[in-house]
Backbone bond lengths (Angstrom), bond angles and torsions (degrees), N, CA, C in turn:
res aa  C-N    CA-C-N  psi(-1)  N-CA   C-N-CA  omega(-1)  CA-C   N-CA-C  phi
1 X - - - 1.454 - - 1.527 108.67 -
2 X 1.308 115.36 137.67 1.462 120.36 177.61 1.521 109.80 -77.62
3 X 1.321 115.35 159.78 1.455 120.15 173.58 1.517 108.31 -129.83
4 X 1.325 115.44 154.93 1.460 121.88 175.96 1.514 106.98 -125.28
5 X 1.323 115.48 123.80 1.461 120.29 -179.21 1.523 109.87 -83.63
6 X 1.322 114.89 134.17 1.460 120.74 177.13 1.526 108.63 -106.50
7 X 1.331 116.99 159.18 1.468 121.02 -176.53 1.512 113.24 -78.74
8 X 1.323 116.37 -34.37 1.460 121.20 -176.58 1.525 109.42 -107.54
9 X 1.320 115.79 -173.63 1.460 119.28 -179.51 1.521 112.89 -81.22
10 X 1.336 117.71 -13.84 1.465 120.47 177.46 1.523 109.48 -148.06
11 X 1.336 114.68 163.52 1.463 122.02 178.61 1.523 107.34 -152.30
12 X 1.321 116.99 149.07 1.467 120.63 177.75 1.529 109.41 -76.89
13 X 1.317 115.33 149.27 1.459 121.67 -176.60 1.524 112.54 -55.24
14 X 1.323 117.68 -47.94 1.465 120.71 -179.42 1.517 112.25 -58.83
15 X 1.318 116.40 -41.22 1.465 121.13 178.68 1.524 110.82 -67.01
16 X 1.339 116.24 -39.82 1.460 119.95 -178.60 1.525 111.36 -65.90
17 X 1.325 117.38 -38.59 1.465 119.83 178.60 1.523 110.85 -58.88
18 X 1.330 116.84 -39.60 1.466 120.61 177.35 1.519 110.93 -70.40
19 X 1.327 117.55 -45.81 1.461 122.00 -179.39 1.527 111.25 -58.90
20 X 1.326 116.67 -39.08 1.465 121.90 -178.59 1.529 112.06 -81.47
21 X 1.330 116.90 0.32 1.468 123.05 -178.82 1.528 112.79 60.53
22 X 1.323 116.72 30.29 1.460 120.52 175.51 1.523 110.75 -82.02
23 X 1.334 116.62 -22.64 1.462 123.21 175.47 1.529 107.36 -142.32
24 X 1.335 116.40 169.34 1.465 120.33 -176.15 1.522 114.51 -97.21
25 X 1.332 116.92 -36.31 1.463 119.64 -173.93 1.527 111.67 -134.23
26 X 1.311 115.02 165.73 1.455 120.36 175.37 1.522 111.77 -63.05
27 X 1.332 116.53 -33.66 1.465 120.39 177.52 1.525 110.33 -64.65
28 X 1.337 116.40 -39.94 1.470 120.34 176.42 1.526 110.32 -62.71
29 X 1.328 116.38 -41.22 1.467 120.76 179.18 1.522 109.93 -60.12
30 X 1.317 116.27 -45.71 1.465 120.80 -179.68 1.525 110.80 -58.40
31 X 1.329 116.75 -42.83 1.463 120.99 -178.01 1.524 112.85 -67.91
32 X 1.334 117.60 -49.22 1.471 119.35 -176.36 1.525 111.22 -67.50
33 X 1.331 116.66 -33.53 1.469 119.69 177.55 1.531 109.91 -69.48
34 X 1.332 117.26 -46.56 1.470 121.47 -179.72 1.528 111.82 -62.58
35 X 1.334 116.68 -31.02 1.465 121.16 179.57 1.527 112.77 -81.67
36 X 1.327 117.31 -0.07 1.461 120.78 177.68 1.515 114.29 74.60
37 X 1.328 116.77 25.91 1.463 121.00 -176.96 1.520 113.68 -92.17
38 X 1.326 116.88 -5.08 1.467 121.07 -176.70 1.526 109.42 -110.33
39 X 1.331 115.63 135.09 1.462 119.57 173.66 1.521 109.54 -117.88
40 X 1.320 114.77 148.75 1.464 122.22 173.30 1.522 105.78 -124.03
41 X 1.308 115.43 120.07 1.471 121.54 -178.34 1.526 111.57 53.64
42 X 1.345 115.46 39.25 1.459 121.17 174.56 1.514 116.08 84.95
43 X 1.329 118.30 -0.08 1.461 121.09 -179.64 1.527 110.34 -120.28
44 X 1.330 116.27 138.91 1.464 121.05 179.34 1.522 109.07 -59.04
45 X 1.330 115.09 132.75 1.467 121.13 179.68 1.521 108.93 -119.06
46 X 1.326 116.69 125.52 1.461 122.09 -177.98 1.522 113.13 -107.36
47 X 1.325 117.31 2.81 1.471 120.85 -178.52 1.526 110.16 -104.26
48 X 1.323 116.03 114.05 1.464 120.72 179.66 1.519 111.44 -64.41
49 X 1.328 117.27 -28.52 1.459 121.93 -178.22 1.519 114.37 -88.75
50 X 1.321 117.94 5.75 1.478 121.60 179.32 1.526 109.54 -52.33
51 X 1.314 116.25 128.97 1.465 121.07 178.81 1.526 109.53 -81.10
52 X 1.313 116.00 126.23 1.459 122.26 177.48 1.516 109.08 -103.30
53 X 1.325 115.35 146.97 1.459 121.49 -178.70 1.523 109.72 -131.75
54 X 1.317 115.82 171.20 1.455 122.51 -179.89 1.532 110.93 -49.01
55 X 1.325 115.83 129.09 1.457 121.17 176.83 1.514 115.03 94.75
56 X 1.345 118.10 -15.72 1.460 119.76 177.26 1.526 109.08 -64.69
57 X 1.331 115.84 145.11 1.461 121.50 178.74 1.521 108.52 -115.25
58 X 1.332 115.68 122.54 1.458 122.89 179.69 1.522 107.75 -108.84
59 X 1.335 116.47 132.74 1.462 119.98 179.88 1.520 110.60 -130.38
60 X 1.339 114.04 142.38 1.456 122.33 176.60 1.520 107.26 -147.98
61 X 1.318 116.90 125.87 1.458 120.56 177.19 1.518 114.07 59.07
62 X 1.316 117.04 36.56 1.460 120.64 178.11 1.512 114.99 81.47
63 X 1.325 117.32 0.64 1.466 121.48 178.61 1.522 108.35 -105.80
64 X 1.322 116.13 121.27 1.456 121.09 179.01 1.513 111.31 -108.59
65 X 1.322 116.16 138.86 1.462 122.11 -179.56 1.522 108.18 -134.08
66 X 1.322 116.05 133.94 1.467 121.61 -179.76 1.530 109.82 -95.06
67 X 1.331 115.56 137.06 1.463 122.29 176.52 1.525 108.47 -78.67
68 X 1.330 116.15 131.21 1.464 119.75 174.73 1.524 108.50 -127.14
69 X 1.333 115.36 115.77 1.463 120.65 178.72 1.516 109.07 -91.30
70 X 1.334 117.39 167.27 1.464 119.42 177.70 1.526 111.99 -54.83
71 X 1.329 117.53 -36.51 1.467 120.70 179.08 1.521 110.77 -67.91
72 X 1.327 117.33 -26.76 1.454 121.56 -178.55 1.513 114.27 -77.96
73 X 1.321 117.23 -5.86 1.459 119.99 -179.69 1.510 111.88 -82.30
74 X 1.321 116.80 -9.17 1.458 119.97 -178.78 1.518 112.86 84.34
75 X 1.325 116.90 5.18 1.461 120.51 -178.03 1.517 112.11 -83.09
76 X 1.313 117.11 -21.35 1.458 120.67 -178.40 1.526 109.50 -102.52
77 X 1.316 117.57 125.29 1.461 121.04 177.64 1.513 108.94 -130.54
78 X 1.301 116.05 158.00 1.462 120.42 179.20 1.520 109.48 -70.29
79 X 1.337 117.72 141.52 1.465 120.59 179.48 1.525 111.09 -58.52
80 X 1.329 115.84 136.15 1.454 121.04 176.21 1.511 114.40 80.13
81 X 1.332 117.33 4.84 1.463 120.59 -179.76 1.522 109.21 -104.11
82 X 1.305 116.18 133.63 1.458 120.57 174.88 1.514 108.38 -89.27
83 X 1.327 115.86 143.84 1.466 119.62 -179.45 1.494 111.16 -86.39
C-alpha cells in the first residue's frame, strides 16, 4: 500500500484526496464523498472535513493510501526515551 506524507499531524479528507492525487479538484472530492465512494479505515465516510491522522487508510475506486504524518516517520521521540 502506498502512503502519502502530510506536513502536519492531521489533514481534512477532501484535502488529502487531492494531495494523494486520487481526485483532481475540491469539487470532485465533494462529489465522490457525497456519493459514498470514499472509505476511511474500511468504513464509508460522508464528511469532507473528517480529520485524518497518521495511519488512517483512505480508499477510492479500489486504491488505498495510508496517511503518514511527520510523527509517523519515527523521527519524533519523547525526550529522555531510548528507541
